[in-house]
C-alpha positions as CSV (number, residue, x, y, z in Angstrom):
1,X,0.0,0.0,0.0
2,X,2.9,2.3,0.7
3,X,3.4,4.9,-2.0
4,X,0.4,3.8,-4.1
5,X,-1.8,6.6,-5.5
6,X,-5.6,6.5,-5.6
7,X,-8.2,9.1,-6.8
8,X,-9.7,10.9,-3.8
9,X,-13.0,9.3,-4.6
10,X,-11.5,5.8,-4.6
11,X,-9.9,5.5,-1.2
12,X,-11.1,5.5,2.4
13,X,-9.1,8.5,3.4
14,X,-10.6,10.5,0.5
15,X,-14.1,9.3,1.5
16,X,-13.5,10.5,5.1
17,X,-12.3,13.9,3.7
18,X,-15.1,14.3,1.2
19,X,-17.8,13.3,3.7
20,X,-16.2,15.2,6.6
21,X,-16.7,12.3,8.9
22,X,-15.0,9.3,10.4
23,X,-15.1,6.0,8.5
24,X,-15.2,3.1,11.0
25,X,-14.7,-0.3,9.3
26,X,-14.7,-3.5,11.3
27,X,-14.0,-5.7,8.3
28,X,-12.4,-4.0,5.3
29,X,-13.4,-6.8,2.9
30,X,-17.1,-6.1,3.4
31,X,-16.9,-2.4,2.8
32,X,-17.3,-1.1,-0.8
33,X,-15.4,2.1,0.1
34,X,-12.1,0.1,0.4
35,X,-9.9,-0.6,-2.6
36,X,-9.6,-4.2,-1.6
37,X,-6.7,-5.1,-3.9
38,X,-4.5,-2.6,-2.2
39,X,-5.1,-4.2,1.1
40,X,-4.6,-7.9,0.1
41,X,-0.8,-7.9,0.6
42,X,-1.2,-6.3,4.0
43,X,-2.3,-7.6,7.4
44,X,-5.0,-4.9,7.8
45,X,-8.4,-6.3,8.8
46,X,-10.1,-3.3,10.5
47,X,-9.5,0.4,10.3
48,X,-10.8,3.8,11.3
49,X,-10.1,7.0,9.2
50,X,-10.9,10.5,10.3
51,X,-10.6,13.8,8.5
52,X,-8.1,16.4,9.6
53,X,-10.0,19.7,10.2
54,X,-13.4,18.2,9.3
55,X,-15.1,21.6,8.3
56,X,-12.5,21.9,5.5
57,X,-10.4,18.7,5.5
58,X,-6.7,18.9,4.5
59,X,-6.0,15.2,5.0
60,X,-6.9,12.2,7.0
61,X,-5.6,10.2,9.9
62,X,-6.1,6.5,10.2
63,X,-5.5,3.6,12.6
64,X,-5.3,0.0,11.4
65,X,-5.7,-3.4,13.1
66,X,-4.3,-6.7,12.0
67,X,-7.2,-8.6,13.6
68,X,-10.9,-7.8,13.1
69,X,-11.6,-5.1,15.7
70,X,-14.8,-3.4,16.7
71,X,-13.7,0.3,17.1
72,X,-15.1,2.0,20.2
73,X,-16.4,5.5,20.3
74,X,-13.5,6.4,22.6
75,X,-11.0,5.2,20.0
76,X,-12.6,7.3,17.3
77,X,-12.7,10.3,19.7
78,X,-9.0,9.8,20.5
79,X,-8.1,9.7,16.8
80,X,-10.3,12.8,16.0
81,X,-8.6,15.0,18.6
82,X,-5.4,15.8,16.7
83,X,-7.5,16.2,13.5
84,X,-9.3,19.1,15.2
85,X,-6.2,21.1,15.8
86,X,-5.4,24.1,13.7
87,X,-2.6,23.1,11.4
88,X,-2.2,26.4,9.6
89,X,-2.5,27.2,5.9
90,X,-2.2,24.4,3.3
91,X,1.5,24.1,2.5
92,X,2.6,25.7,5.7
93,X,3.9,22.4,7.0
94,X,5.5,20.4,4.1
95,X,5.4,17.1,6.0
96,X,1.6,17.3,6.4
97,X,-0.9,16.3,3.7
98,X,-2.3,19.5,2.4
99,X,-5.4,20.5,0.4
100,X,-5.3,21.6,-3.2
101,X,-7.4,20.8,-6.3
102,X,-9.9,18.0,-5.6
103,X,-10.0,14.9,-7.7
104,X,-6.6,13.4,-7.0
105,X,-5.4,11.5,-4.0
106,X,-2.1,10.2,-2.7
107,X,-2.7,7.3,-0.3
108,X,0.6,7.2,1.6
109,X,2.4,10.4,0.5
110,X,3.3,13.3,2.8
111,X,4.3,15.9,0.2
112,X,8.0,15.1,0.6
113,X,7.8,11.6,-0.9
114,X,7.9,10.1,2.6
115,X,5.4,7.3,3.3
116,X,2.5,7.9,5.7
117,X,0.0,5.2,6.7
118,X,-3.0,7.1,5.4
119,X,-3.3,10.3,3.5
120,X,-6.1,11.5,1.2
121,X,-4.0,14.2,-0.4
122,X,-6.0,16.5,-2.5
123,X,-3.2,18.2,-4.4
124,X,-3.5,18.6,-8.2
């Protein structure tokens, strides 16, 4: 999965950003929002993805489980907390996924070519 690119509309981080809400998925293989082929070579079974700055998302933060896991409300809340912080203007922090033109996504890119577990990057 690392370094692969997906259109914003075709990955779970993009879904979370476009819908401005958390995606809580107990079994990734039963959720149509997941690009299943990308996860086959991984050990991921469950995940939660939350937008960073939900009113105007600039990226997404995800947590993954290697075993099927029912995500609790407390776990979602914990993951959403850093996503509510003000991160400045897009591009102000080059290591953080930043917003740009919608329609493209970089699942796993941080803007410096460094891998990140989940990133619905909306740069053109």
